N, C-alpha and C positions, 0 to 999 in steps of 0.2 A: 097501148102502143104509143110510141113517140109521135109519129105523124107530122112532125115539123121538118120540112124540107131544108136541108143544109147546103144544097147545091142546085145548079140550074142546067148543067151539062150532062146529058145521058152518056153512059158507057155500057157497052155490052161485051159479054164474053161467053164462050161455050165451056161448060164444066161437066164433069161426070155426075151421075146420079148420087153417088156416095157423098161427094162434096156438097151438092145441093141440099141433101138431107141433113148433113152436119150444120150447114149454115142455117137452115130452117129450125133445127133443134135449138141452136144457140139463140137465135132470134126469139123463139117462143119462150125460152127459159128467162131471157132478159126483158121480155115484154117489148120488144122492138121489131122493126121491119128488117127483112133480109138486107136491104140496102144499107141500113145503119151498121150492121155487122161488117159488111164488105167495106164500107167507107172507113170504119175504124181500123180494119186490117190494112188497108192501103195507106192510111195516115201513119200507122206504126212502121210499115215497110219503108216509106219515104224518110221517116225520122232515122231509121237504121242506116239507110243509104247515105244520109247527110252527117252521120255521127252524132246525132242529137238525141240518142236514146241511151239511158244509163242503166247499168246492171242493178237490179233491185237488191242484190246482196252486198256488193262492195261500192257501188256508186260510180264505178269507172265507166267511161263512155264505150258504147258498143257500136261498131260500124261494120256493115257487110259490104263486100266488094261485088261489083257487077259480074 
């Protein structure tokens, strides 16, 4: 497991059982904590919102709208 904290501010959210299980499976598969998987997902989401994410196929920027 990674175990190295990359943040200091706690964030909480209620999720359904299926989502929690998927997060736990991914974390186990990657040898990470659930928080690491959530942090990476939120980082990707923010990059998409800012238009800082590129399509892996064509390289064009991808941006999602609110």
